[in-house]
N, C-alpha and C positions, 0 to 999 in steps of 0.2 A: 225629276229634277236632282241636282246632287247634293248632298249634304251641306257645303257651302252654300249653296243658292237658297236652302231652305232656312240656313241661320240666316241670311242676309234678307231674306223675305219678313223672317221673324222682326228682324232690328228695324226694317222699314215700317212695318206693322205699326210697332210699336211710337215708332216717331211718327209716322204719319197720322194716327190718331188723334194726336197733339192739335194738328193744322185741320181739323175738319169743322172750326167754328171761324167766323172772320175777324174775329178778334186777334188771332195768330197772324193772318194776313196784314192787319192792321199795324202790326208791330215791326214788320219787315218792310213796310213802306214808310214808315217814320224812323228809320234809322238814323242815327247823326252819324257823318262820315267820320269825324274825328273820334267818335265812339268804335269804331269799327277796328279794334284791336285784338280780335279772338277768331278762331276758326272753332267749329263744331268738330270733335274728335269724331271720325268715322267709327270707333269701336271703342267702347271705353273698356279699359281692361283692369283688371283687379292687380292692386299694387303686388301681392303675392306672388303674381305668375311672372313677373318682371324680374330678369337677374340684375343685380346692382350694376351701376356702370361706374369702371374704375377711371377716373380722370388723373390725367399726370402734366397736361398743359399742352400736350402734343397731339392728339388725336381724336379728339372729339368730332363727331359727326353731326350734321343737321339731324340726321334721323334721332339720333341719341337724345338730340336737344328736344324734339318732337315727345320723345318716350318719358323724359322727365315732367317736362310741361304739360303735358296733357294726359298722361296717361300714369304719372306719380313714380316712376321708376326712382329708386333710391341711388344715391352716388356715395363712392367711395373716394379716398384719397390715398394714391400711392405715396410709400414710405420715402422713396426717393424726392418726391415732390416737396415733400414738408422737409427734407434735409436741405434742399435746394433754397425753399422759402427763409431757411433759418440762416444759412450762408450768406444769403442777400439782404437781409436784416441787419446783420454783422457787419457787412460792406456798407451799408448805407450809413449806418453810426460810426463808422471807423472814418469815412468822410468826413462827416459833420466833426468829427473832434479834432479831424485834421485841420479843420477851418474853412473846408469848401462851403462856399454859399450853396445852398439846396433851397431849390423851388420847392415849397410848401412843407418846409421842413425848418431850416433856419430863415428863411425870409417867407414874405407873403405870398400870395398868388395873384395873377391878373393882373392889375395897374398897382396892386400893393407888392409886388415883387421887387421894389427897391428899398423896402423897408425891413430892417432886421426884427427878426419876431424872438431867435433863442440862439444865445451865445454857446454854441456846446464846445468849443476850441478846447481841446486839451483835457475835458472831462465830461463826465455825464452823472453829473451830482443829482443829488435828489430834486435839489431847488430847478435845474435844467429840467428833469424829467417831468416835474410837475407844470412846469411852464409850458413844456410842448404836451401835455394832457388837456390842459384847457386849451391852448393853440387849435388843437385838433376838435375838441369839443365847440369852439366857437366857429371853427369851419364847417362843420354840419349844420348848425343853426343858420348860419349865413347863406348856406346853399341850398336850402329844403325851402324850394320857391315853385311850386308847379301851379295848375290850374286845369279845368276841365274835368271830363268824365275821369273816372278811377280806369287805370288799367286793369284789364282780366287778369284773374288769378293764374290762368296759365301764361298770359304774356311775362307776368313777373316772375313765375317760374323760369321761365326761360331766360329771363333778364339774369337771376342768380346764378343759375347753372353755367350761363356763358362768361358771365365776369368772373366765377370762381375758377373755369378752366384757365382763363387767360392771367388771372392771379399765379395759378400753378407752372406755368410758363417761366416763371421767376424773374421777372424785370421790375417787380413793385417795389420791393424792399420792404413788405408789411411783416408784422408779426405773424407767424405761424398760424395763432388763434383768431386771425381775420379768415382765413380760407377754413377753418374748422367751424366758425359761426356759420358761413355761408352753408357748408355742408350739413350743419345740426338744423337750419332753418328749413332747408329742403326736406330731408328726412323726418322731419316731423311737421311738415305743411303748416309750417308757420309763413304767410305770404303777408307783407307788409303793403299797407294801403298806400297807392302811389297814383297822383293825378297822371293824367296821360299828355298832359299839353304844357309847353315852357321850355322846350329845347330847341336850339337853332341846329344842332346838328354837326358839333364839332367838338363832340363830347358831350354827353347828355347829363351835366353835372348837376342842375337843378332838381331834375327828376329823381335820379337815382339814389341820390343823398337820402331819400325818405327809409331805405335800406339802412345805411349807416343810421340813422335816428332808431329804426327799430331793433338795431343791435345793441344800440346802448341802453335801452330798457325805455325809448320815448316813442310817443307815436302812437298809430294803431296798427293793426294786423288782423287779418283772418286766421281765426283756429278753430277748429273742429266746426266747421261750417257758420262761425259767428264772428262778427266782428269787436273786436275786444282790445283794451288798452295791451300795448306790446309788453310793457313789464307783467300784467298778469299772465300772457303767455309764455313768457320765460320764466315765470316762477313754478308756472304748470309742469314744465318740460324740463325743470331743474337746469336751465341753461344760464350760466352767468353774462350778465351784460359785458360788452367789450369796455374797455377802457383804451381808446385807442391814444397811439402814440408815434411818434416820429413822424413817416408820411403815411401811416395808415388811413386818416379820413381822405385825404388827396386820392390815395389809391382807390378807394370806395367810390366815390362821386366822379372821379375825373377818366371817364371810359364811356365808349360809343356802346354799353353793353345792352340799352334800349333798343337804338336803332339795329343793332346787330340781331338781337333777339328776334325783334319784327321781321327783319329780313329774313333769318333762318327759318321761322314759321310760314314766311309767304313761299321760300322756295320749295318748302313740302307742297303747300297749297298749288303752287305754279305746276309742279309735276304733276298733281293728281290731276287738275284742270285741262293739262294738254294732253293726258292719257285720253280724257272723256272726250276731248274735242275730235280725237280721232276716231273714236268709236262713233260718236252722234254724226260725225261728218260721212261716214264708211255706211249708215243707216240712211242717212239723209240722200245718199246719192243714188241708193237703190230704190228709194222711194222716189225719186225723181226719173229714174230709168237713164240714169248718164251714163256718159261715154268714160270707160276706164283707161283709154289709150295713153294719156298723159303721164299716166302713173306706171307705163311700161318701164321696165329695166334699160332696154336701149335707147328708149326717147329721153331716159335722163343721165346716162353715163357721157353722154355728148357734151353735157355741161357740169361738171363734177362737183357743185356746191356739197360738201359733204350732210349738212343737215337735211337738205333738199332732199338728197339721195335717200336718206334714212327713213324719212317719212314716205315716200313713194313706196320703199320696200315695206314699211308698216302697213300701209292702206292696202299693197297687193296681198299680204299675208291675213289683214283683217278680212278681205273679201275673196280669198282664194277660191271658194266652191259656190260663188253668188251665180245668178242668174245673168249678170251684166257681163259675164265672158261667152254669153251667147249671142247670136245674132237678133236685133229687133229692128223692125221696120220703122218704128215709131222712133228711136232712139236719132239724137241729133249728131251729125259729123263733128260737130263741136259745140260743147255747151256754153254758158255763160261764164265769166272768168271766175265768179265767185266760186265756183266748182272747178272748172279748168287748172287754176292756178292755186290751189289750195295747197298743193305740195311746199309751195314757196311761201305762203301765209303761216302754216303749221311750222314750216322750217325755219322760219324767223325766230318763233318763240322757242324752238327746240333750239336753236343757236345761241339764244340768250340765257335760257335754263341753264345749259351747260356752263356758259362763261359764268353766270353766279355763284353755280354750285363750286366752281374753281377758286373764287374769290372769297366766297365766303368760307372756304376751309382754309384759307390762309389766316382770316380776320380771327375764326374762331380759334386758332391754335397759333398766336403769335400775341404779341404786347403793344398796345396801344398807348401806353403810359408816357409821361412826361412828368419830371425826369425820368430814365429808365435805367436800372442797376443791372450791370452787365458783369457776370462773372467770369473770372480765369481769361480775362485779357488783359494786354500791355498795351502801353501807349504806341504807336506804329513810329513816330518821331518826338524830338524834344520841343517842338513849337510851342512855346507856351500856352497859347489858347486851346489846344490840344491837349498836352499832358498835364495840365493842373487839374484835369476832372478825373486822373487814374492815381489809385492808391495801392498799397500793398503793406501787409506785415503778417509775418509769418508764413503760415499756409493759407492765406486770406488775400484774395487778389482781384481788381477788377474795375470798373468805373461807373461815376454816376453821370449819365450825358443828357444833356438837354436835347429833345428830340420834338418832331414835328408829326410823331406818328398818332395824333390822336385824330387825324383827318382822315374821313371814310371815303373822300371823294370818288377814288376808284371804283369799287362799289355801287356807291350812289347813282353815278353816271351810268353804268351799268342797268340798274332799275330803272331808269330814266328810260334808256333804249328798249328795255323789257314792256315799258309802260306803252312807248309807240306800237311795239308788235302785238300787244294784247289789242290796242284799239283798232288793230288792220282785222284782226282775227275777229273782233266782235262786228265789226263791218261786214265781214264774209259770211259771218252766220246769218246776220240781218238780211242780206242780200238774197241768200239761198232761199229763206225761208220764204220771202216775196216770191220768189220763182216757183217754190212748191204750190202756192195757192192760186197760179195763174196758168189756165188751161192751155194757153198758145205754147207752153214749155211742156207740160206734163201730160196734157191729151186726158187728163180726168177732170173731175168737176170743179167749177170755180169756188175759191176759198175751200175746197176739198169736202163740199158739203154732200148730203144725201137728199133724195126725194122729201125726206121728212124734216130738214133744216130750212131756215130762214136766211139766217146770214154767215152761220158757221163760222171759219175762221177769219172774217173780214176786218172787224173791228179790232181786233189782238194786233194787228201790225203796229198802230199806235204804240205799244206797250214796248215791244223790244227795240221799236226805232229810237223811242225816246231814250233807252236805255243804254244803247249803242252811242249816241249822240252825247250821254253823260262820259262814256268810256273813252271819247275821244278829248272831252274837256278835262277829263283826271290825266290824260297822257300829256296835257301841256308840261313843259319843264319847271320845276319849281325851285329847283335846287341852286338857283341864280339869283333868286330873290332874298337879300340880306342888307342889313346895316353893319355899320362899324361900330362897335361898343367896344366897352371895358377902356375908356380912355383913349379911344382911337387905337387898340392896339391890336383887338380882335376884329380886324375888317376883313375876314374870308370865313365863310361858311358853307353849308351844302343842305340844311334843312333835311337831313337824312331821315327823321320820324315822319315828317309829314311826306316826302316824297313816298316812303315803304308804305304808310298807312292809305295813301290815295292807291297804290297800285294792288294792295289787297281788297280795296273798296273794287277796284276793277274788275278782280277775280269774282268777288261775291257775283256783280252784276252779270258776268260772262255766265256764270253757273244758271242765269235765270234765262239770258238771251238763248242759251244750248237748249234750257228746258223747252221753251216755245218751239224752237226746231225742232226737237224731240217729238214733240205734240204733233208737229204738221208731218214728219217724217213716217210715224207710225201711222198716223190717219192715212197718208198715201200708200203705204203698204198694204193696211186693210182693204182701201178701195181696189188696188192692183190683184190683189188675191181674191176678191169678189169676182173680178174680169176672169182671172185665171186661179183656179184653186191649187195647179201644179207651181205656181211662182215658187222659185228655190231661192231662198235668202243664203247668206253664207252661214258657216255653223255658229260662227261668234255673234253675227249681228241679229241670226235667228234667237239666240239665247238672250243675249241682250233685249231685243223686242219682247219677248214672251215676259221677262221679269218686269220689264217697265209697264206692260199691259195689267198684269197683278194690281195696279195701283192707280193707274189712271186709263180707264178703258174707250173702247171706239165711240166717236161722238155720233150717235144716230139722230139723235135730235139734239137742236140746241140747250145749251145748259150754261150756268153760270162758270166762267172760264178762270176766276180769282184762284178757285181752290185748285183746278187742274196745273195752273202755273207754279201754285205752291210745292204741289205734290212732286212735279216734276223737278223742281229745283232740289227738292229734299232728296228724291229718289238720285239724281245724279252726283249731289254732293256726300251722300254716303256709299255711292257704289263701288265696289272694289274688284 
């Protein structure tokens, strides 16, 4: 066994020893859908072993978000980004002094945008500054309004790093100390306590405001594995409470950072479960003695869907030296569609993954602020409605522009599409598992039993079928379910957090479904090896099979299957 395999075995042995008692299985069966805002890190890495991630608003990746959120990587802010923040802040104040009505600064927010809050025309007197500070504090109080289970700590850290990076893009107009506060919270592992429900997905304003609350030294946070008052955590780390001013508060809470964080973590999870789906399928078709011909290169090139062809190529590589390439009298000319069309099922997920990766890369490295501060631009015309938003003074020029950039609809719809693809993947796995237990297809024993079993894998079908049905339900679109609120102004929404939470639940369910298919595939392989000791799996699937068998042994006699299901789930979720 390789060094990596030994390390993986040790990691799994440590985690699996925690699930040998029924209470652990009970925990998984009673999960609350809306509480599933986290993923178990595959390997917990010491913070000291990760290089700091330098943020500049332009090139943060989903992988780096995961490193910060789940593995504790520290962050740094580039000097150029801080300089840009300072200029954006100065431009914002210049526009206010010039009498421009600025949402969230000189006028109210939401329905209250018709109310003048601060008159900064011509000056920034101490009176005006104090009025702005009071307005900012009031905005935080009024928007701190969530419910439901707390977000997990990794999700909150993901929220903070995604929002920090988008602030560093330079379009918010905040004081640079706002960005520094995010950095200091992350690097000191100060994690604000935030409820997970209460956003309609058109900026997560009622939830992520809890971060602003902690920044001003109020509310609660997790620090050093304890829930304590935010003021105490700031005192212990020598961080001064933020005094929000200008557009600081609006910029802290008017963002899709929660939905974006969930989406970024979901992409990492989708990438992993897709990899495992290909592996499980490859072992499954070997257990089935299936026909590999639908995945041949010439079979696919005549219908050149890129993702489908890529998956077919991946399957050919995974099964490169398998016995499936040799003739078998028992092999059917054409398999059930759950096997035969797997390149299309997996290809649909592959295509969705690629699209989501591209869209979230844009979301991570752009601004969803309203209004937005845009530096170094001039009005393209003298039309009053356009030119009135532009200002210039000495070496400072740009505009403060109203936007609709807070809408995450492009990638929310893509998550809904991916949810449908996951439902197809779940159904296909369930159908294959049923076929593996049917002697008509496999020429093996009924339910893959032995002469010493009573019912073997018969009753277990109810488990994975129920999970597949749940994934069908979770694939139903919810982004279109909303009400008009805020005085009938905010009449469009996306339910982005709910969409992604449901998607992550689908992935979690899929690990169970695939785990049960793995149980069947491995059992079928053992039965085939009993008939033919020389049966040759591919090098890759043989290694996969052997590692799995270290944790879930061959079923010679009937045994409690709940623990095998849980071990299979954990094996797949932790597999690298």
